[in-house]
NUDOLUM-473526 format. One record per residue (C-alpha): residue number from 1; residue in one letter; x, y negated, z negated. Coordinates in nm, 3 decimals. Each point is the difference from the previous one (the first is absolute). Layout:
@nuse NUM; tido A; x X; y Y; z Z .
...
END
This chain:
@nuse 1; tido M; x 0.000; y 0.000; z 0.000 .
@nuse 2; tido T; x 0.137; y -0.340; z 0.091 .
@nuse 3; tido E; x -0.005; y -0.250; z -0.284 .
@nuse 4; tido Q; x -0.195; y -0.313; z 0.085 .
@nuse 5; tido K; x 0.140; y -0.332; z -0.112 .
@nuse 6; tido F; x -0.177; y -0.168; z -0.290 .
@nuse 7; tido D; x 0.057; y -0.251; z -0.275 .
@nuse 8; tido K; x 0.068; y 0.179; z -0.330 .
@nuse 9; tido D; x -0.155; y -0.297; z -0.180 .
@nuse 10; tido T; x -0.339; y 0.117; z 0.131 .
@nuse 11; tido W; x 0.009; y 0.347; z -0.156 .
@nuse 12; tido Q; x -0.340; y 0.063; z -0.154 .
@nuse 13; tido T; x -0.060; y 0.115; z -0.355 .
@nuse 14; tido P; x -0.149; y 0.351; z 0.004 .
@nuse 15; tido K; x -0.371; y -0.008; z -0.081 .
@nuse 16; tido Y; x 0.040; y 0.234; z -0.298 .
@nuse 17; tido V; x 0.242; y -0.249; z -0.166 .
@nuse 18; tido F; x -0.239; y -0.288; z 0.064 .
@nuse 19; tido N; x -0.297; y 0.208; z -0.124 .
@nuse 20; tido W; x 0.183; y 0.081; z -0.325 .
@nuse 21; tido L; x 0.082; y -0.366; z -0.063 .
@nuse 22; tido N; x -0.344; y -0.117; z 0.112 .
@nuse 23; tido M; x -0.165; y 0.227; z -0.260 .
@nuse 24; tido R; x 0.178; y -0.196; z -0.271 .
@nuse 25; tido F; x 0.014; y -0.351; z 0.142 .
@nuse 26; tido G; x -0.298; y -0.030; z 0.239 .
@nuse 27; tido F; x 0.161; y -0.196; z 0.281 .
@nuse 28; tido G; x -0.196; y -0.257; z 0.193 .
@nuse 29; tido I; x 0.283; y -0.084; z 0.238 .
@nuse 30; tido D; x 0.295; y 0.171; z 0.169 .
@nuse 31; tido G; x 0.257; y -0.279; z -0.023 .
@nuse 32; tido C; x 0.245; y 0.100; z 0.275 .
@nuse 33; tido A; x -0.181; y 0.175; z 0.281 .
@nuse 34; tido T; x -0.095; y 0.002; z 0.363 .
@nuse 35; tido E; x -0.333; y 0.068; z 0.162 .
@nuse 36; tido N; x 0.121; y 0.357; z 0.065 .
@nuse 37; tido N; x 0.140; y 0.089; z -0.342 .
@nuse 38; tido A; x -0.208; y -0.187; z -0.259 .
@nuse 39; tido L; x -0.110; y 0.224; z -0.285 .
@nuse 40; tido A; x -0.246; y -0.235; z -0.171 .
@nuse 41; tido Q; x -0.310; y -0.135; z 0.170 .
@nuse 42; tido E; x 0.159; y -0.345; z 0.013 .
@nuse 43; tido Y; x 0.363; y -0.070; z 0.074 .
@nuse 44; tido I; x 0.257; y -0.275; z 0.032 .
@nuse 45; tido G; x 0.184; y 0.001; z 0.330 .
@nuse 46; tido E; x -0.063; y -0.086; z 0.362 .
@nuse 47; tido K; x -0.380; y -0.004; z 0.063 .
@nuse 48; tido G; x -0.062; y 0.047; z -0.375 .
@nuse 49; tido L; x -0.140; y -0.228; z -0.269 .
@nuse 50; tido F; x 0.325; y -0.195; z 0.008 .
@nuse 51; tido N; x 0.298; y 0.031; z 0.233 .
@nuse 52; tido D; x 0.277; y 0.029; z -0.258 .
@nuse 53; tido F; x 0.018; y 0.117; z -0.362 .
@nuse 54; tido L; x 0.275; y -0.249; z -0.076 .
@nuse 55; tido S; x -0.223; y -0.297; z 0.088 .
@nuse 56; tido V; x -0.316; y 0.113; z -0.184 .
@nuse 57; tido R; x -0.119; y -0.230; z -0.275 .
@nuse 58; tido A; x -0.120; y 0.161; z -0.322 .
@nuse 59; tido D; x -0.296; y -0.237; z -0.035 .
@nuse 60; tido I; x -0.135; y 0.119; z 0.334 .
@nuse 61; tido L; x 0.033; y 0.365; z -0.106 .
@nuse 62; tido M; x -0.165; y -0.075; z -0.333 .
@nuse 63; tido D; x -0.287; y -0.195; z 0.160 .
@nuse 64; tido S; x -0.065; y 0.254; z 0.272 .
@nuse 65; tido I; x -0.268; y 0.266; z -0.011 .
@nuse 66; tido F; x 0.278; y 0.258; z -0.024 .
@nuse 67; tido N; x 0.136; y 0.096; z -0.337 .
@nuse 68; tido A; x 0.347; y -0.141; z -0.051 .
@nuse 69; tido S; x 0.162; y 0.345; z -0.007 .
@nuse 70; tido V; x 0.261; y 0.032; z 0.273 .
@nuse 71; tido Y; x 0.204; y 0.302; z 0.112 .
@nuse 72; tido V; x 0.334; y -0.084; z 0.163 .
@nuse 73; tido N; x 0.240; y 0.230; z 0.184 .
@nuse 74; tido P; x 0.237; y -0.274; z 0.119 .
@nuse 75; tido P; x 0.256; y 0.018; z 0.277 .
@nuse 76; tido Y; x 0.293; y 0.171; z -0.173 .
@nuse 77; tido S; x 0.253; y -0.196; z 0.206 .
@nuse 78; tido D; x -0.056; y -0.301; z -0.230 .
@nuse 79; tido V; x -0.221; y 0.062; z -0.303 .
@nuse 80; tido T; x 0.112; y -0.293; z -0.216 .
@nuse 81; tido P; x -0.239; y -0.267; z 0.135 .
@nuse 82; tido F; x -0.290; y 0.244; z -0.039 .
@nuse 83; tido I; x 0.092; y 0.075; z -0.362 .
@nuse 84; tido I; x 0.028; y -0.372; z -0.077 .
@nuse 85; tido K; x -0.343; y -0.055; z 0.160 .
@nuse 86; tido A; x -0.149; y 0.288; z -0.201 .
@nuse 87; tido K; x 0.115; y -0.165; z -0.325 .
@nuse 88; tido E; x -0.140; y -0.335; z 0.114 .
@nuse 89; tido L; x -0.337; y 0.160; z 0.078 .
@nuse 90; tido R; x 0.000; y 0.187; z -0.333 .
@nuse 91; tido D; x 0.070; y -0.322; z -0.188 .
@nuse 92; tido A; x -0.304; y -0.151; z 0.175 .
@nuse 93; tido G; x -0.226; y 0.292; z -0.098 .
@nuse 94; tido C; x 0.033; y 0.256; z 0.282 .
@nuse 95; tido L; x 0.094; y 0.364; z -0.052 .
@nuse 96; tido V; x 0.274; y 0.105; z 0.244 .
@nuse 97; tido V; x 0.126; y 0.358; z 0.027 .
@nuse 98; tido M; x 0.306; y 0.070; z 0.214 .
@nuse 99; tido L; x 0.159; y 0.315; z 0.138 .
@nuse 100; tido L; x 0.377; y -0.050; z 0.015 .
@nuse 101; tido N; x 0.321; y 0.196; z 0.036 .
@nuse 102; tido N; x 0.110; y 0.120; z -0.342 .
@nuse 103; tido D; x 0.335; y -0.173; z -0.035 .
@nuse 104; tido K; x 0.048; y -0.163; z -0.336 .
@nuse 105; tido S; x 0.356; y -0.105; z 0.082 .
@nuse 106; tido T; x -0.113; y -0.270; z 0.243 .
@nuse 107; tido Q; x -0.006; y -0.373; z -0.066 .
@nuse 108; tido W; x -0.369; y -0.015; z 0.088 .
@nuse 109; tido Y; x -0.080; y 0.258; z -0.268 .
@nuse 110; tido Q; x 0.218; y -0.164; z -0.266 .
@nuse 111; tido K; x -0.123; y -0.355; z 0.068 .
@nuse 112; tido H; x -0.362; y 0.046; z 0.102 .
@nuse 113; tido I; x -0.134; y 0.328; z -0.140 .
@nuse 114; tido H; x 0.174; y 0.106; z -0.323 .
@nuse 115; tido N; x -0.178; y -0.180; z -0.287 .
@nuse 116; tido V; x -0.188; y -0.211; z 0.258 .
@nuse 117; tido A; x -0.252; y 0.249; z 0.141 .
@nuse 118; tido N; x -0.234; y 0.171; z -0.245 .
@nuse 119; tido E; x 0.048; y 0.361; z 0.100 .
@nuse 120; tido V; x 0.238; y 0.215; z 0.200 .
@nuse 121; tido I; x -0.106; y 0.353; z 0.090 .
@nuse 122; tido D; x 0.281; y 0.222; z 0.129 .
@nuse 123; tido I; x -0.117; y 0.266; z 0.244 .
@nuse 124; tido T; x 0.190; y 0.319; z -0.084 .
@nuse 125; tido G; x 0.033; y 0.349; z 0.143 .
@nuse 126; tido G; x 0.020; y -0.091; z 0.367 .
@nuse 127; tido R; x 0.000; y -0.276; z 0.255 .
@nuse 128; tido I; x -0.299; y -0.155; z 0.172 .
@nuse 129; tido A; x -0.023; y 0.083; z 0.370 .
@nuse 130; tido F; x -0.127; y -0.325; z 0.151 .
@nuse 131; tido I; x -0.218; y -0.002; z 0.310 .
@nuse 132; tido H; x 0.156; y -0.076; z 0.340 .
@nuse 133; tido P; x -0.164; y -0.312; z 0.150 .
@nuse 134; tido I; x -0.023; y 0.147; z 0.350 .
@nuse 135; tido T; x -0.061; y 0.374; z -0.046 .
@nuse 136; tido G; x -0.199; y -0.017; z -0.324 .
@nuse 137; tido K; x 0.202; y 0.298; z -0.129 .
@nuse 138; tido E; x 0.198; y 0.030; z -0.322 .
@nuse 139; tido I; x 0.364; y -0.106; z 0.027 .
@nuse 140; tido K; x 0.200; y 0.266; z -0.182 .
@nuse 141; tido G; x 0.341; y -0.061; z -0.154 .
@nuse 142; tido N; x -0.060; y -0.325; z -0.190 .
@nuse 143; tido S; x 0.342; y -0.076; z -0.150 .
@nuse 144; tido K; x -0.131; y -0.203; z -0.294 .
@nuse 145; tido G; x -0.241; y 0.054; z -0.283 .
@nuse 146; tido Q; x -0.283; y -0.241; z -0.067 .
@nuse 147; tido M; x -0.142; y -0.186; z -0.296 .
@nuse 148; tido V; x -0.323; y -0.186; z -0.057 .
@nuse 149; tido V; x 0.035; y -0.350; z -0.145 .
@nuse 150; tido V; x -0.302; y -0.161; z -0.163 .
@nuse 151; tido F; x -0.047; y -0.374; z -0.051 .
@nuse 152; tido D; x -0.309; y -0.008; z -0.223 .
@nuse 153; tido P; x -0.148; y -0.326; z -0.134 .
@nuse 154; tido A; x -0.180; y 0.195; z -0.275 .
@nuse 155; tido M; x 0.327; y 0.128; z -0.153 .
@nuse 156; tido E; x 0.292; y -0.174; z -0.165 .
@nuse 157; tido D; x 0.248; y 0.279; z -0.063 .
@nuse 158; tido F; x 0.241; y 0.197; z 0.217 .
@nuse 159; tido V; x -0.036; y 0.378; z 0.004 .
@nuse 160; tido M; x 0.167; y 0.274; z 0.197 .
@nuse 161; tido R; x -0.144; y 0.342; z 0.067 .
@nuse 162; tido S; x 0.027; y 0.276; z 0.254 .
@nuse 163; tido V; x -0.237; y 0.219; z 0.197 .
@nuse 164; tido S; x 0.076; y 0.300; z 0.218 .
@nuse 165; tido L; x -0.059; y -0.004; z 0.372 .
@nuse 166; tido D; x -0.191; y 0.327; z -0.039 .
@nuse 167; tido F; x -0.245; y -0.170; z -0.238 .
@nuse 168; tido I; x -0.046; y -0.291; z 0.241 .
@nuse 169; tido K; x -0.071; y 0.245; z 0.282 .
@nuse 170; tido K; x -0.249; y 0.193; z -0.212 .
@nuse 171; tido V; x -0.190; y -0.304; z -0.124 .
@nuse 172; tido G; x 0.028; y -0.192; z 0.328 .
@nuse 173; tido G; x -0.138; y 0.281; z 0.213 .
@nuse 174; tido Y; x 0.309; y 0.099; z 0.198 .
@nuse 175; tido D; x -0.076; y 0.238; z 0.285 .
@nuse 176; tido E; x 0.315; y 0.133; z 0.166 .
@nuse 177; tido N; x -0.198; y 0.083; z 0.313 .
@nuse 178; tido S; x -0.127; y -0.355; z 0.057 .
@nuse 179; tido N; x 0.325; y -0.198; z -0.045 .
@nuse 180; tido D; x -0.171; y -0.190; z -0.278 .
END
């Protein structure tokens, strides 16, 4: 099979991961999506509610008919501005949940997540196989683990926990035959 060219920044979150998170957080908006890969009914991206997550104003999210709970799988090529925006939105009353590479040695983690976010959930026991933006199939061989970072306006502490990928698959409805 010939590999088609694609932008790795458009890898989609598998639906079972989103489903697991959505059960807990009840997302109204997919914060970094396209028309083809949005996981929530509403999304931010070209042809979405807003064109760009980084330019969204919290007051508009809070005043909208959508709950101010936003899921964000940002472009991994430059996550820092997205993390800074998530904190800004949290401070204005929005819940923002991010799926990021699990690398606590980075400057972005040290400066913008540790003791700044409210919760970090390490995903253990395997790596998430993201969804290819062209084929819609799982991309095997992810070289990095993931973590979930929560910016929650209803919390004031910083907690760390872990959850196994097997548990996420079970609760999120993973079906190995559907590439979900």
